[in-house]
C-alpha positions as CSV (number, residue, x, y, z in Angstrom):
1,X,0.0,-0.1,0.0
2,X,2.9,2.5,0.8
3,X,4.5,2.0,-2.5
4,X,1.1,3.3,-4.1
5,X,1.2,6.0,-2.0
6,X,-2.4,4.7,-0.2
7,X,-2.9,6.0,3.4
8,X,-5.3,4.0,5.5
9,X,-7.0,6.5,8.2
10,X,-8.3,5.5,11.5
11,X,-11.6,4.0,11.9
12,X,-14.5,6.1,12.0
13,X,-17.0,6.3,15.1
14,X,-19.7,4.5,12.5
15,X,-17.3,2.1,12.0
16,X,-16.9,1.2,15.7
17,X,-20.7,1.8,16.6
18,X,-21.1,-1.0,13.8
19,X,-18.7,-3.4,14.9
20,X,-19.9,-2.9,18.4
21,X,-22.9,-3.8,17.4
22,X,-21.8,-6.9,15.0
23,X,-19.9,-7.5,18.4
24,X,-22.9,-7.7,20.6
25,X,-24.8,-10.1,18.3
26,X,-28.2,-9.8,19.7
27,X,-31.0,-8.3,17.4
28,X,-32.4,-6.1,19.7
29,X,-28.9,-4.2,19.4
30,X,-29.5,-4.4,15.2
31,X,-32.5,-1.6,16.1
32,X,-33.4,1.3,13.3
33,X,-33.9,3.7,16.4
34,X,-30.9,2.6,18.3
35,X,-29.1,3.2,15.4
36,X,-30.8,6.8,14.6
37,X,-30.2,8.0,18.1
38,X,-26.3,6.7,17.9
39,X,-25.6,8.5,14.5
40,X,-27.5,11.7,16.0
41,X,-25.4,11.6,18.5
42,X,-22.4,10.9,16.8
43,X,-23.1,13.5,14.5
44,X,-23.8,15.9,17.7
45,X,-20.1,14.9,19.1
46,X,-18.6,16.5,15.6
47,X,-19.3,19.6,17.4
48,X,-17.7,19.3,20.3
49,X,-13.9,20.0,20.3
50,X,-12.9,18.9,23.9
51,X,-15.3,15.2,22.8
52,X,-13.6,15.2,19.4
53,X,-9.9,15.4,21.0
54,X,-10.8,11.6,22.2
55,X,-9.6,8.4,20.7
56,X,-12.6,7.3,18.5
57,X,-12.9,4.0,20.4
58,X,-13.8,5.7,23.4
59,X,-15.9,8.4,21.9
60,X,-18.0,5.6,20.3
61,X,-18.6,3.6,23.7
62,X,-19.5,6.8,25.1
63,X,-22.2,7.4,22.8
64,X,-23.1,3.7,22.7
65,X,-23.5,4.1,26.2
66,X,-25.7,7.3,26.3
67,X,-27.6,5.6,23.3
68,X,-28.6,2.6,25.1
69,X,-29.5,4.6,28.3
70,X,-32.2,6.7,26.1
71,X,-33.4,3.0,24.0
72,X,-33.6,1.8,27.4
73,X,-36.9,4.1,27.5
74,X,-37.8,2.3,24.4
75,X,-37.3,-1.0,25.3
76,X,-36.5,-1.4,28.8
77,X,-35.8,-5.4,29.1
78,X,-32.1,-4.4,27.6
79,X,-29.1,-4.9,29.6
80,X,-26.9,-2.0,29.4
81,X,-24.4,-3.0,32.0
82,X,-23.5,-6.5,30.0
83,X,-23.8,-4.9,26.6
84,X,-20.9,-2.1,27.6
85,X,-19.1,-4.7,29.6
86,X,-18.9,-6.4,25.9
87,X,-17.8,-3.0,24.3
88,X,-15.3,-1.6,26.7
89,X,-13.6,-5.6,26.3
90,X,-13.6,-5.8,23.0
91,X,-12.3,-1.8,22.0
92,X,-10.1,-2.5,25.4
93,X,-11.1,0.7,26.7
94,X,-11.6,1.6,30.4
95,X,-15.1,1.4,31.4
96,X,-14.4,4.1,33.9
97,X,-13.4,6.2,30.7
98,X,-16.2,5.3,28.9
99,X,-18.5,6.8,31.7
100,X,-16.9,9.9,31.9
101,X,-17.0,10.6,28.1
102,X,-20.5,9.7,28.2
103,X,-21.4,12.2,31.1
104,X,-19.6,14.9,28.8
105,X,-21.4,13.7,25.6
106,X,-24.8,13.5,27.4
107,X,-23.8,17.6,29.1
108,X,-23.2,18.3,25.8
109,X,-26.1,16.6,23.6
110,X,-28.6,18.5,26.9
111,X,-27.0,21.8,26.1
112,X,-27.1,21.7,22.5
113,X,-29.6,23.7,21.3
114,X,-28.9,26.6,24.0
115,X,-25.3,26.1,22.3
116,X,-26.0,26.2,19.0
117,X,-29.7,27.9,18.7
118,X,-29.6,28.7,15.2
119,X,-28.3,24.9,13.6
120,X,-31.3,22.8,12.7
121,X,-30.2,20.8,10.3
122,X,-29.6,17.7,13.2
123,X,-33.1,18.4,14.5
124,X,-35.1,18.4,11.1
125,X,-33.3,15.5,10.4
126,X,-34.1,13.5,13.6
127,X,-36.8,15.3,14.9
128,X,-39.2,12.7,14.8
129,X,-37.0,10.1,16.4
130,X,-36.9,12.2,19.7
131,X,-40.2,13.6,20.2
132,X,-41.4,11.2,22.3
133,X,-38.4,10.5,23.9
134,X,-37.2,12.5,27.1
135,X,-33.5,11.8,27.7
136,X,-32.8,14.2,31.1
137,X,-31.8,11.7,33.7
138,X,-30.6,8.7,32.1
139,X,-26.7,8.6,33.2
């Protein structure tokens, strides 16, 4: 590859999230709603400088953690701690770091509209998905 001048970049959050879902191997994690929540949070995270400084695997795990907490309101029977244990084990990251990043992610998500009042693209695309969800006390 080097001879051809081809550079392989780092995996993106989406690639990590797709791999985490594959690793969890439970049909409940293949839900379109969960996937949309994860994509929304991933795109949201791109607007936060401190979150973007985290390793991509850690940020993806934090997004997964917050998304699962939100998704739990739709599917209360999911085992979040078991799923997150598998994710951090697979990604070889620390659970404590994941929880810290997830809290920062959640705080940013809660305040996004205040920080970016004129940014309507994410809301326009994902508004229907979140009308019934109020993720105010999920971590």
